[in-house]
N, C-alpha and C positions, 0 to 999 in steps of 0.2 A: 264810402258811399253815403250820401245824405239820404235819409229815408224817413218817411212819416207813416204812422199807423194807418192801416186801411189800404195801403198800396197792394195791389195784386194784379198780375198780368192777365189773369183769367177774366177780368172785367165782370165783377159781380160775385164771382166765386170766393168764398171766404173759408179758410181752414181754421180749425181750432188752434189757439196759440199753444206753443210748446214751451217748456221750461227754458228760461233765458240761459244762454251759455256764452262762451266766447270761442272765437276762431282765430288762429294765427295764420295770416295770409302768407303766401309764398312770395318772396322777393323776385321780381322779374330778372332772369339772367341777362347779362349784357349782350350775349350772342343769341339771337333768336333761333339759331339752328339747334340750340340745346333745350328747346321747348320740352318740358318734362314728360318723359315717357313713363307710362304706368301710373301717372298721377290720377287720383280720383277726379272724374269729370262731373260737372254739374250742369243742369239745364238752367236757362234763364228763370224759369218759374221757381225752381228750387232755390236759386240764389236770392231772388227777390223775397221769397218767403223767409229765408234765413235772416235777411236784413231786417225784415219786419219784426222778427222775433228776437232781435237784439244780439245776434251772433257777432256783429262787427263793431261793437261799441268802441268808440275812440280810435277806430282804424279807418284809413282811407284806402278803399279797395275797389276793384272792378273785376268783372268776369270777362275773360278773353278766351274764346273757343273752349269753353268748359272749365277753365282753370281760374281759380281765384287768386289774383295778384295784389300785392301791396303796391300802392301808387308811389312814385318817386317823390321825395320831398322837394318843395319849391325853394328857389333861391331868389335873390333880388332881381337879377336880369329876367328871370322867368315871370314873376308876377308884375314887374314893371311893364314888360311887353304886353301881357294880357290886359292890363289896365289901359294901355294906350290904344290897343286894337279895339277893345270893347267900346271905348268912347267914340272912335271913328265909325264903328258899325252902327251904333245907336243913332248917331247923327245922320248917317247916310240912309238908313232904312226907315226910320220913323215908326209909327205905332202899329203898322200892319205886320211887322215882323218882330219875333222874339229873339233876343240874343241871350242864349243860355251859357252860363259860365260854370264849368265843372259840375254839370248835372247829368244824371244817367240817361242813356238812350237805349231802348230795347231794339238791338240790331240783329235779330236772329234768334234761333232757339237756344243758342249756347253762348251768347255774347251780350253783355251790358256794360259797355265802356262808359267812361265819364270824360269826354273830350274837353280840352281847355275852353274851346268856344264852339258853339253850334248855332246856326241860324235856321230858324223854323218859322213858317207862317204862323201868325198869332192864332188864327182860327184852328189850325191843325194842332197846335199845342193845347188849346182849350179843349178840343175834342178828344185828345188822346192822353189827357192828364191821368196819373201823374208822371208816367214814363212814356214819352213819345216814341213812335216806331220809325221815324224818319227825320231827315234834315235836308235842307238845300245845300248847305255848306258846312264842313267841319274844318276847324283849324287846331292843330296841336302845336304846342311850343316844346321843342325837343332840347333836352340837355342830357342827363343820364339815361333818359328814356328813348333816345334817338333810334336805337336799333329796332325797338318794337314799334315806334311810330312809323318807321319807314318800311316795315315788313308786315307784322301781324295786324296792326290796326289799319294799315292800308288795305290789306286783304279783306278784313271784316267790313270796312266801309264800301269797298267795291261790290262785295256780295250783297250788301244791303241796298245797293243802288243809289248811294249818295252821289249826287251829280259832280260835286267838286270837293276834293280833300286836299288840305294844305298842311305842310309841316314847316314851321319856322325854326331855324337853327340859330339860337342866340349866340353861340360861340363864333360862328363864321358869318353872322349877319346875312343869311341867305334864306330864301323862301322857295320851297319846292311845291309845285302845284300839279295835282293830278286831276284829270277830267276825262269824261267818257267812260263810266263804269261798265265793265263786262262781268255781270253777276255770276255767270256760270264758271268763269275762269278765276274769279276773285282778283282781277287786275283792272288797270285803267288803260285806255287807248293812248293817252298822251301824258307826257311828263315834261314840265318846264322848270328850269332853275333860274330864279331871279336873284340878283345881288347888287351890292353897291347902292346907287341912287336910282335904280330902276323902279318902275311903277307897276303895281299889280292891279289889274282890272278884272273883276270876276266875270266869267262867261255866263253864268246862270243868273247873277244879280249884278248887272253892269253899273248900277248906282254905287257899288262898292269899289272905291278907288283908293288904294293904299300906297303911300310913298315910303319905300323901305328906309330911306335916309332919316325920315322923321321918326319912324318906329324903333329902329335899332340904335339911334343916336343917343 
């Protein structure tokens, strides 16, 4: 997690600093059904305070449904895809929108994920700094994290009311698009799988048009 001093989800409330320590994050299991039982659960406020106090120094972590997980390491296809999509989004959206790359989002009382890409209105990002509470679109690039991107993170995004959630599978060159969040159930109404040379056009931001062949090639 990237963190700066002064961050606090309580908007103005500031706790006394505690002695710096370290925290060893749990590696996410490959099967989401083995989500750790009996694991100490943290609130988003506790997690952000721990980050501010230096507990996660030199670690890439995120909070998912109360559990602190180590984020999967990136490989060349992963960051190449992120770079290509970031360029396309910035060109398509202009200055009115912020394209956040692997930065935290406050998506509920027990979840602070760091999606690979999140699109947020610039005015909203400015108003909710440093950790926005929403996004118009989230895109995750899945490799070893595929099981969690397609289950736990999908559920978190739906509960937070994220209008569109996408998972790019770099190994199979496919894009899975979820739309129509049902917050209470933690699910999306629709799911669409794109592959090959198909084109993705966002329903919530129709100026976003991504040609899969160009991105995965």
